[in-house]
C-alpha positions as a printed Julia matrix, in Angstrom:
707×3 Matrix{Float64}:
  12.5     9.68    2.12
  10.28    6.59    2.23
   6.69    7.8     2.13
   3.45    5.85    2.49
   0.41    7.46    0.85
  -2.68    6.44    2.84
  -6.09    7.08    1.32
  -9.65    5.82    0.82
 -10.36    5.22   -2.86
 -13.72    6.4    -4.16
 -15.33    3.52   -6.02
 -18.86    4.9    -6.38
 -20.83    8.13   -6.46
 -22.56    7.29   -3.18
 -22.7     9.91   -0.47
 -20.86    7.52    1.85
 -17.76    7.83   -0.33
 -18.08   11.53   -1.12
 -15.02   12.45    0.95
 -12.85    9.68   -0.52
 -10.2    10.32   -3.16
 -10.7     9.54   -6.82
  -8.13    7.5    -8.7
  -7.17   10.7   -10.52
  -6.4    12.44   -7.21
  -4.42    9.49   -5.88
  -2.39    9.32   -9.09
  -1.72   13.06   -8.96
  -0.52   12.92   -5.35
   1.6     9.84   -6.01
   3.11   11.48   -9.1
   4.01   14.62   -7.17
   5.62   12.68   -4.31
   7.58   10.61   -6.81
   8.74   13.69   -8.74
   9.9    15.24   -5.47
  12.42   12.4    -5.25
  10.8    10.25   -2.57
  10.22    6.51   -2.59
   6.46    5.96   -2.5
   4.13    3.12   -1.56
   0.34    3.42   -1.91
  -1.91    2.2     0.91
  -5.63    2.01    0.22
  -6.98    1.69    3.77
 -10.64    0.8     3.28
 -10.05   -2.86    4.16
  -9.36   -4.32    7.62
  -7.19   -2.08    9.77
  -5.05   -5.11   10.64
  -4.0    -5.38    7.01
  -3.06   -1.69    6.89
  -1.0    -2.11   10.05
   0.81   -5.15    8.7
   1.61   -3.47    5.38
   2.86   -0.31    7.1
   5.05   -2.37    9.42
   6.43   -4.19    6.39
   7.2    -0.97    4.52
   8.42    0.95    7.59
   7.99    4.44    6.09
   9.86    7.52    7.23
   6.63    9.49    6.83
   2.99    8.79    6.07
   1.26   11.23    3.73
  -2.27   10.86    5.02
  -5.5    11.67    3.21
  -7.55    8.79    4.7
 -10.98    9.88    5.86
 -12.12    6.75    7.65
 -15.44    5.15    6.89
 -17.86    5.65    9.77
 -18.47    7.31   13.11
 -17.97   10.71   14.66
 -14.23   10.12   15.02
 -13.58    8.56   11.63
 -11.07   11.19   10.49
  -9.15   10.68   13.74
  -8.92    6.9    13.38
  -5.86    6.59   11.16
  -3.77    9.34   12.81
  -4.48    7.67   16.16
  -3.35    4.38   14.65
  -0.19    5.96   13.25
   0.59    7.45   16.65
   0.15    4.04   18.27
   2.49    2.47   15.71
   5.04    5.26   16.08
   4.94    6.45   12.45
   5.23   10.18   11.67
   2.48   11.48    9.39
   1.29   14.61    7.64
  -1.6    16.67    8.9
  -3.36   17.15   12.19
  -3.43   14.63   15.01
  -6.42   12.59   16.13
  -7.55   15.17   18.7
  -7.63   18.07   16.22
  -9.43   15.97   13.6
 -12.05   14.81   16.09
 -12.69   18.38   17.26
 -12.88   19.93   13.79
 -15.21   17.24   12.43
 -17.62   18.23   15.24
 -19.01   21.53   13.92
 -20.79   22.56   17.11
 -17.78   21.8    19.34
 -15.6    23.91   17.05
 -18.08   26.77   17.26
 -18.15   26.52   21.06
 -14.36   26.82   21.19
 -14.28   29.76   18.8
 -17.17   31.59   20.47
 -15.0    32.06   23.54
 -12.42   33.82   21.38
 -14.77   36.24   19.64
 -14.76   34.49   16.26
 -17.93   35.53   14.45
 -20.25   32.64   13.49
 -23.91   32.51   12.42
 -26.37   31.8    15.24
 -26.82   28.03   15.66
 -28.3    25.19   17.64
 -27.06   21.63   17.97
 -29.89   19.08   17.93
 -29.83   15.35   18.73
 -33.58   14.99   19.32
 -36.4    16.92   17.73
 -37.75   18.05   21.11
 -34.43   19.85   21.78
 -35.11   22.3    18.92
 -35.85   25.85   20.07
 -36.92   27.5    16.83
 -37.93   30.76   18.5
 -34.3    31.47   19.4
 -33.23   31.43   15.75
 -33.41   34.08   13.05
 -34.97   32.75    9.84
 -34.17   31.53    7.26
 -31.99   28.75    8.68
 -30.02   25.89    7.12
 -30.07   22.32    8.45
 -26.85   20.33    8.07
 -25.28   17.18    9.58
 -22.96   18.03   12.44
 -20.38   15.32   11.75
 -20.04   15.34    7.96
 -17.82   17.03    5.41
 -17.88   17.65    1.65
 -21.31   19.32    2.09
 -22.87   15.91    2.68
 -26.52   16.31    3.59
 -26.65   19.91    2.36
 -29.03   20.6    -0.54
 -31.29   23.39   -1.76
 -33.93   21.74    0.4
 -31.82   22.21    3.54
 -32.95   25.82    4.0
 -36.09   26.41    6.1
 -38.02   29.68    6.19
 -40.75   28.83    8.73
 -40.93   26.98   12.04
 -43.13   24.21   10.62
 -40.79   23.77    7.68
 -37.79   23.68   10.03
 -39.31   21.02   12.28
 -40.02   18.76    9.31
 -36.51   19.22    7.89
 -34.91   18.55   11.28
 -36.98   15.38   11.69
 -35.9    14.09    8.28
 -32.26   15.08    8.86
 -32.12   13.23   12.17
 -33.41   10.09   10.49
 -30.46   10.19    8.1
 -27.87   11.56   10.54
 -28.85   10.41   14.04
 -25.48   11.43   15.52
 -26.73   15.04   15.53
 -27.45   17.99   13.27
 -26.67   21.68   13.27
 -29.36   24.29   12.66
 -27.62   27.45   11.56
 -28.88   30.89   10.56
 -28.64   31.26    6.8
 -26.39   34.13    5.75
 -27.15   35.46    2.31
 -23.87   36.08    0.53
 -20.84   34.38   -1.03
 -18.8    31.29   -0.16
 -15.1    31.87    0.44
 -12.38   29.52    1.61
  -9.06   30.31    3.25
  -6.4    27.59    2.85
  -3.42   26.98    5.09
   0.08   25.6     4.43
   2.25   25.7     7.54
   5.51   25.59    5.59
   4.72   28.79    3.66
   6.49   31.73    5.24
   4.31   34.83    5.17
   2.87   37.44    7.53
  -0.07   35.16    8.36
   1.85   32.07    9.6
   1.08   30.08    6.47
  -2.52   31.22    5.96
  -2.99   31.82    2.23
  -5.1    34.37    0.39
  -8.9    33.81    0.36
 -10.36   32.22   -2.76
 -13.96   32.18   -3.95
 -16.2    29.47   -5.37
 -17.94   30.86   -8.45
 -20.99   29.07   -9.87
 -21.83   29.27  -13.56
 -24.39   32.11  -13.91
 -26.8    29.95  -15.88
 -26.97   27.33  -13.13
 -26.85   29.94  -10.41
 -30.08   31.54  -11.69
 -31.83   28.18  -11.38
 -30.9    27.81   -7.71
 -32.99   29.5    -5.02
 -30.17   29.67   -2.45
 -26.56   30.56   -3.22
 -24.94   27.8    -1.17
 -22.05   25.51   -2.03
 -24.1    22.35   -1.53
 -23.54   18.64   -2.13
 -24.7    18.77   -5.75
 -22.15   21.46   -6.62
 -19.4    19.33   -5.07
 -20.43   16.19   -6.95
 -22.81   15.95   -9.92
 -22.63   19.67  -10.85
 -18.95   20.23   -9.99
 -18.06   21.27  -13.56
 -20.26   24.35  -13.08
 -18.02   25.56  -10.23
 -14.72   27.35  -10.66
 -12.23   28.64   -8.12
 -11.33   32.31   -8.31
  -8.02   33.29   -6.77
  -7.76   35.72   -5.2
 -11.38   36.33   -4.22
 -12.86   39.59   -5.43
 -13.05   41.26   -2.02
 -11.58   44.44   -0.53
  -8.07   44.18    0.9
  -9.34   44.97    4.39
 -11.78   42.05    4.37
  -9.1    39.73    2.97
  -6.8    40.73    5.81
  -9.58   40.15    8.38
 -10.29   36.7     6.97
  -6.61   35.72    7.12
  -6.22   37.04   10.67
  -9.33   35.19   11.76
  -8.11   32.04   10.06
  -4.78   32.38   11.9
  -6.67   32.35   15.18
  -8.84   29.39   14.21
  -5.96   27.24   13.0
  -4.07   28.02   16.21
  -7.0    27.3    18.53
  -7.8    23.99   16.86
  -4.12   22.99   16.67
  -4.38   22.37   12.93
  -1.08   21.17   11.5
   0.66   21.23    8.12
  -2.42   22.05    6.03
  -6.07   22.95    6.35
  -8.97   24.97    5.0
 -11.57   27.24    6.59
 -14.89   28.05    4.94
 -16.37   31.49    5.45
 -19.59   33.12    4.37
 -19.24   36.75    3.31
 -22.61   38.4     3.85
 -24.18   40.77    1.35
 -23.17   43.56    3.72
 -19.5    42.48    3.54
 -19.34   40.84    6.99
 -17.4    37.51    7.16
 -18.81   34.59    9.2
 -16.9    31.44   10.1
 -18.75   28.3     8.9
 -16.41   25.36    9.45
 -12.81   24.18    9.37
 -11.49   21.19    7.46
  -8.24   19.88    8.94
  -8.14   17.14    6.28
  -8.89   19.2     3.15
  -9.34   17.88   -0.36
  -6.15   17.68   -2.41
  -7.96   17.07   -5.66
  -6.2    18.88   -8.53
  -7.89   22.25   -8.94
  -8.94   22.5    -5.3
  -8.89   25.9    -3.61
  -5.63   25.21   -1.75
  -3.76   24.92   -5.06
  -5.35   28.04   -6.52
  -4.37   30.05   -3.44
  -0.86   28.58   -3.4
  -0.3    29.65   -7.0
  -0.58   33.25   -5.83
   2.56   32.54   -3.76
   4.29   30.91   -6.72
   3.67   27.31   -5.6
   2.63   24.78   -8.25
   0.98   21.43   -7.48
   4.19   19.56   -6.64
   5.41   22.42   -4.46
   2.2    22.33   -2.41
   2.64   18.62   -1.75
   6.3    19.24   -1.01
   5.42   21.94    1.51
   3.09   19.54    3.35
   5.88   16.95    3.52
   8.36   19.62    4.61
   6.12   20.85    7.43
   5.49   17.32    8.71
   9.17   16.34    8.48
  10.2    19.47   10.36
   7.53   18.93   13.02
   8.47   15.29   13.58
  12.18   16.08   13.58
  12.9    13.45   10.94
  16.15   15.11    9.89
  17.15   16.17   13.41
  19.24   14.16   15.83
  16.89   11.88   17.76
  18.87   12.42   20.95
  18.25   16.16   20.76
  14.56   15.43   20.39
  14.58   13.19   23.46
  13.39   10.26   21.34
  14.93    6.83   20.77
  17.13    6.49   17.7
  15.11    5.81   14.6
  16.6     4.17   11.56
  15.86    5.89    8.28
  16.35    4.45    4.84
  16.03    0.8     3.83
  16.29   -1.99    6.37
  18.96   -4.64    5.84
  16.95   -7.86    5.72
  18.82  -11.15    5.84
  17.13  -13.93    3.89
  17.73  -17.34    5.48
  16.89  -20.38    3.36
  17.88  -23.84    2.2
  18.11  -24.2    -1.56
  16.74  -27.32   -3.25
  19.43  -28.98   -5.34
  18.07  -32.54   -5.41
  14.81  -32.99   -7.25
  12.29  -35.14   -5.34
  10.84  -38.08   -7.23
   7.15  -38.8    -7.68
   7.48  -42.24   -6.06
   8.82  -40.56   -2.87
  11.97  -42.69   -2.93
  14.03  -39.49   -3.1
  12.58  -36.77   -0.83
  15.6   -35.64    1.19
  15.27  -31.99    0.1
  11.52  -31.89   -0.4
  11.12  -29.17    2.22
  13.8   -26.93    0.68
  12.97  -24.18   -1.78
  13.82  -23.92   -5.48
  15.83  -21.0    -6.88
  12.68  -19.59   -8.51
  10.82  -19.5    -5.18
  13.8   -17.91   -3.44
  14.0   -15.24   -6.12
  10.28  -14.49   -5.81
  10.67  -13.96   -2.06
  13.77  -11.79   -2.56
  11.91   -9.6    -5.02
   8.88   -9.32   -2.74
  11.02   -8.21    0.21
  12.96   -5.75   -1.96
   9.71   -4.33   -3.34
   8.98   -2.96    0.14
  12.18   -0.92   -0.15
  14.49   -3.15    1.88
  17.98   -4.4     1.07
  18.1    -8.21    0.88
  21.19  -10.14    2.02
  21.27  -13.86    1.2
  21.97  -16.25    4.09
  22.06  -19.87    2.94
  21.52  -22.01    6.03
  24.64  -24.17    5.81
  27.51  -24.85    8.23
  29.04  -21.45    7.44
  25.96  -19.52    8.56
  27.14  -18.87   12.18
  30.31  -17.22   10.85
  28.39  -15.23    8.24
  25.87  -13.98   10.8
  28.64  -12.88   13.15
  30.23  -10.57   10.56
  27.2    -9.39    8.52
  25.4    -6.25    9.72
  21.67   -7.03    9.67
  18.54   -5.36   10.99
  16.4    -8.49   10.84
  16.03  -11.82    9.03
  13.26  -13.26    6.87
  13.55  -16.92    7.76
  12.35  -19.89    5.73
  15.33  -22.14    6.55
  14.39  -25.75    7.28
  17.66  -26.82    8.93
  19.52  -30.08    8.34
  18.55  -32.93   10.64
  16.8   -33.9    13.83
  13.44  -32.94   15.25
  14.83  -29.51   16.21
  16.19  -28.73   12.74
  13.66  -25.96   11.98
  14.75  -24.28   15.22
  18.45  -24.17   14.33
  18.51  -20.84   12.48
  16.11  -19.03   14.86
  18.23  -20.2    17.79
  21.34  -18.66   16.22
  19.44  -15.43   15.58
  18.23  -15.26   19.17
  21.78  -15.83   20.4
  22.88  -12.84   18.32
  19.78  -10.75   19.22
  18.67  -10.43   15.6
  14.88  -10.2    15.09
  13.44  -12.64   12.54
  10.16  -13.63   10.96
   8.1   -16.54   12.13
   7.83  -18.61   15.27
  10.54  -19.02   17.88
  12.67  -22.17   18.35
  10.37  -23.68   20.98
   7.29  -23.49   18.74
   9.15  -24.74   15.67
  10.42  -27.79   17.58
   7.03  -28.54   19.12
   5.12  -28.18   15.87
   7.55  -30.39   13.96
   6.98  -33.18   16.49
   3.42  -34.1    15.52
   2.81  -36.15   18.67
   3.85  -33.35   21.05
   1.82  -30.84   19.03
  -1.29  -33.04   19.31
  -0.84  -33.4    23.08
  -0.66  -29.63   23.54
  -3.55  -28.88   21.22
  -5.7   -31.57   22.83
  -5.06  -30.03   26.25
  -6.6   -26.81   24.91
  -9.88  -28.54   24.06
  -9.31  -29.04   20.34
 -10.15  -32.43   18.87
  -7.27  -34.55   17.57
  -7.33  -38.1    16.19
  -6.24  -40.76   18.7
  -2.56  -41.48   18.17
   0.4   -43.6    19.29
   4.17  -43.45   18.79
   5.98  -46.48   17.4
   9.77  -46.69   17.56
  10.33  -50.27   16.33
   7.04  -51.57   14.97
   6.83  -54.2    17.72
   4.88  -52.09   20.22
   1.47  -53.24   21.37
  -1.31  -51.4    19.61
  -3.3   -49.15   21.92
  -6.79  -50.29   22.83
  -8.24  -46.93   21.78
  -7.74  -47.98   18.17
 -10.98  -49.9    17.79
 -11.01  -50.21   14.03
  -9.0   -49.82   10.85
  -7.96  -48.04    8.69
  -5.21  -46.22   10.57
  -2.75  -43.64    9.34
   1.05  -43.99    9.57
   3.47  -41.11    9.03
   6.92  -39.96   10.27
   6.54  -38.07   13.54
   8.79  -35.14   12.6
   8.67  -34.41    8.88
   7.0   -31.7     6.83
   5.75  -31.26    3.25
   3.9   -34.59    3.67
   7.18  -36.51    3.53
   6.36  -40.14    4.25
   2.67  -39.61    3.62
   1.9   -41.8     0.62
  -0.97  -44.0    -0.47
   0.24  -46.97    1.57
   0.3   -44.79    4.71
  -3.36  -45.7     5.14
  -3.18  -49.25    6.51
  -6.07  -51.69    6.61
  -4.83  -54.17    9.23
  -2.19  -54.67   11.89
   0.21  -56.55    9.66
   0.25  -53.68    7.14
   0.69  -51.23    9.98
   3.78  -52.92   11.34
   5.35  -53.27    7.89
   4.84  -49.58    7.1
   6.07  -48.51   10.55
   9.3   -50.5    10.18
   9.86  -49.02    6.72
   9.32  -45.44    7.89
  11.47  -45.8    11.0
  14.27  -47.16    8.87
  14.01  -44.55    6.12
  13.55  -41.41    8.24
  15.52  -42.51   11.33
  12.77  -41.36   13.67
   9.64  -42.78   15.33
   6.44  -43.25   13.36
   3.14  -41.7    14.32
   0.12  -43.98   14.09
  -3.2   -42.19   14.27
  -6.88  -42.74   13.77
  -7.98  -42.16   10.18
 -10.74  -39.54   10.18
 -13.19  -40.03    7.36
 -14.43  -36.72    6.04
 -13.48  -33.48    4.33
  -9.98  -32.04    4.64
  -9.18  -28.36    5.19
  -6.17  -26.16    5.74
  -6.25  -22.78    7.47
  -3.76  -19.93    7.07
  -3.1   -17.48    9.9
  -1.15  -14.24    9.98
  -0.19  -12.15   12.99
   0.93  -12.61   16.53
  -1.1   -11.95   19.66
  -4.41  -11.85   17.82
  -3.77  -13.74   14.58
  -5.93  -13.1    11.56
  -7.52  -16.27   10.21
  -7.67  -16.32    6.43
 -10.58  -18.02    4.64
 -10.12  -21.81    4.95
  -9.2   -23.88    1.92
 -10.64  -27.33    1.24
  -8.55  -30.06   -0.36
 -11.1   -31.81   -2.54
 -10.38  -35.35   -3.73
 -11.88  -35.47   -7.19
 -12.01  -39.27   -7.49
 -15.08  -40.15   -5.47
 -14.3   -43.87   -5.87
 -11.18  -43.49   -3.72
 -12.35  -44.97   -0.41
  -9.74  -43.57    2.0
  -8.09  -40.61    0.29
  -5.07  -38.9     1.85
  -3.4   -35.6     0.98
  -0.12  -37.22    0.09
   3.44  -36.3    -0.81
   2.64  -37.04   -4.45
  -0.27  -34.57   -4.39
   1.92  -31.79   -2.99
   4.66  -32.58   -5.49
   2.42  -32.66   -8.53
  -0.91  -30.85   -8.44
  -2.95  -33.01  -10.81
  -6.52  -33.83  -11.75
  -6.94  -35.93   -8.6
  -6.99  -32.84   -6.36
  -8.95  -29.59   -6.42
  -8.47  -26.65   -4.09
 -11.57  -24.69   -3.08
 -10.83  -21.37   -1.43
 -12.76  -20.13    0.33
 -14.11  -23.53    1.35
 -17.78  -24.23    0.8
 -18.92  -24.39    4.43
 -21.88  -23.16    6.43
 -21.25  -19.98    8.47
 -21.32  -21.88   11.77
 -18.84  -24.43   10.38
 -16.51  -21.66    9.23
 -16.64  -20.11   12.68
 -15.84  -23.47   14.33
 -12.89  -23.97   11.99
 -11.62  -20.43   12.56
 -11.87  -20.92   16.32
 -10.02  -24.23   16.16
  -7.33  -22.74   13.93
  -6.79  -19.72   16.14
  -6.82  -21.91   19.25
  -4.16  -24.26   17.87
  -2.04  -21.31   16.68
  -2.05  -19.77   20.14
  -1.72  -23.05   22.03
   1.5   -23.84   20.16
   2.8   -20.27   20.52
   2.95  -19.56   16.8
   3.95  -16.14   15.52
   3.6   -14.19   12.26
   2.46  -17.08   10.06
   1.28  -20.67   10.14
  -0.82  -23.12    8.19
  -2.89  -25.65   10.15
  -4.52  -28.79    8.75
  -7.88  -30.18    9.88
 -10.37  -32.88    8.95
 -14.11  -32.67    9.57
 -15.98  -35.85   10.45
 -19.57  -36.74    9.6
 -20.79  -35.02   12.78
 -19.19  -31.71   11.82
 -16.34  -31.93   14.34
 -12.98  -30.55   13.28
  -9.86  -32.59   14.1
  -6.42  -31.01   14.29
  -3.94  -32.93   12.12
  -0.81  -30.82   12.25
   0.57  -27.29   12.28
   3.17  -25.94    9.87
   4.65  -22.68   11.27
   7.12  -22.61    8.37
   4.76  -23.07    5.41
   5.76  -23.15    1.76
   5.74  -19.85   -0.13
   5.97  -20.89   -3.77
   4.03  -18.34   -5.89
   0.84  -19.75   -7.37
   1.46  -23.18   -5.86
   1.92  -23.46   -2.09
  -1.22  -23.87   -0.03
  -0.73  -20.67    1.97
  -0.21  -18.65   -1.23
  -3.45  -20.06   -2.68
  -5.28  -19.27    0.56
  -3.97  -15.69    0.52
  -5.02  -15.28   -3.1
  -8.51  -16.49   -2.18
  -8.57  -13.79    0.5
  -7.73  -11.13   -2.11
  -4.09  -10.85   -1.03
  -1.37  -10.81   -3.67
   2.01  -12.46   -3.17
   3.85   -9.25   -2.35
   1.33   -8.35    0.35
   1.56  -11.83    1.87
   5.34  -11.55    2.17
   4.93   -8.05    3.57
   2.51   -9.21    6.26
   4.88  -11.99    7.35
   7.75   -9.48    7.4
   5.83   -6.9     9.44
   6.05   -8.8    12.72
   9.85   -8.95   12.56
  10.03   -5.23   11.75
   7.89   -4.51   14.78
  10.22   -6.58   16.97
  13.23   -4.85   15.42
  11.81   -1.49   16.47
  11.14   -2.77   19.98
  14.73   -3.99   20.2
  16.03   -0.61   19.1
  13.91    1.11   21.73
  15.28   -1.19   24.42
  18.81   -0.53   23.27
  18.16    3.2    23.25
  16.91    3.01   26.82
  19.97    1.02   27.96
  22.63    2.72   25.83
  21.56    6.07   24.34
  24.65    6.2    22.17
  24.12    2.74   20.66
  24.8     2.64   16.92
  22.96    0.45   14.49
  26.03   -0.55   12.48
  24.76   -0.54    8.94
  27.85   -1.71    7.1
  28.08   -3.24    3.67
  27.62   -6.87    2.71
  27.83   -8.93   -0.44
  24.63  -10.42   -1.8
  25.21  -14.09   -2.63
  23.37  -15.29   -5.73
  22.35  -18.94   -5.83
  22.64  -20.21   -9.43
  21.26  -23.53  -10.49
  18.61  -25.2   -12.59
  14.92  -24.76  -11.94
  13.78  -27.62   -9.72
  10.34  -29.0    -9.17
   8.73  -27.51   -6.09
   6.78  -29.23   -3.31
   3.72  -27.43   -1.98
   4.82  -27.39    1.66
């Protein structure tokens, strides 16, 4: 089974991260899942949720093993399960509703009070004036209502007088304004009752009670025998777990029966833990339930499970088993009334053009400048395969239509540039659409529009984004537009990428130069030339990932090191050979308001052109701080450590594998949508996952353009 382990990694000893998992815990969980024979991918979720979504879509797990706590808010534990539900991924543990209810201590107590579950007397307080101290029996303990791991609970949390209580409530509300719980303090012992749904016993998976035992030396120094925040953090080595708890059999049975009721009423799934207080008189009181319990090695759930013969790996296995059974992962989807769901690796076609002719530094030979070298192709293959998918090579040559017709594929990762014409980048996506095969990147319309720089500028300009003034020349004899009031001007082929045709002489100083360069470009590239206003200023490129709401990565500045160069241009030679004339600053050194303007312009151009999954957009900023759209590349280069987009991603803290995964995620999402449509139209539709031969592309290492 393909399993994603989602977690928050604890990086500090701050209270904010108290509920997060240590590296030791993450490693232990990952090791157990791996030893159980599953394929595992780790997902640390503390960053942007969009990144987590993209990575999950790229990996497409059969099951998510979730320990993520979320970072803030009263519904933080519910956030990721709600997200998983929205994405359609099965996961371990309780759903968003159960986690939201159980994190709210007073709401849980209200539910249980109606079912005769014994709890200490309590009051929920959001404002100090709501406190009714006379209704409580002292001493009382003050605790945050929406926190776990004993956060906010110390020896100082217990109040023995009304005045003391009011002061402690006031201070607690300052730290935890969402609300606090004032609860009667029960003198006694702390017990916990774990739950594993997959364990078959007379208590529906409720395990034997275990006890937290504090070192006697430390215990004598503490006024109140409570399992507080210090014992869970800085003094944790003084606490041991005793299993089973030293209590009479009758009380143990009562605790397990009560726990059965609580887990059922709160709809706790797969695993959980309930904390009880056993009074000095031997009366058990419910304190709280944790539907997302700690799985740190040595935790109470493992000690209790050992009594049933379950070691660490078996506990993790039982959680996976319960979730798999509940989600019907091994059952026929049709019997479950759900659309068919593919399990196992996806068959990902990899469409590309391989570079066999090395471009020359003088730009005389640049016919395959946009193609990719064998080393780049191999890096992409390995990145796709690292997400657990099977990669099938699809060289974009004249045989591709026949190959596509007979090769079973789930989707295609497309970087194919095509062969000729201003629609060449749209050739492979058009074939894929004809065959209803989802693919990465923009659709044929966007690829054709973006490749035609003049059409792209017209569309972007209509959406209120600045572009340099421009004109199309087809012969070099056309009259120069009046809007060109001064030189220099810029000349480039209208439908080429990787800066083909952009060389030092592309910046022309007079009309005679302009016409000479235009005639040369029209002849060489067999297409019109674009003449545009030369914008003096800084040059930037912006990477975007996503679809409907693309994520804008930190902009990168192309810095021309030679300050004596009067009219620098980011040329074909620069992209072919990164030398001491160019420096890349990522993130770019811009003021916050300038970054926001650039982000807005980048996102606006991306959406105006209908881009999807990935694009890189070039801008220049003039002396007045205005950003001018130059061009959009919806099929950007992906050479590791070299291509602009890869450098941008690295500057954003994204490694190469993650970048490929994020690009891939959109196609996987569309693949799932296609399968759902097919299921709705033809319930018996089969996916057809036959075999195919992987074609290796041998050849010498060739110099790579940046793209």
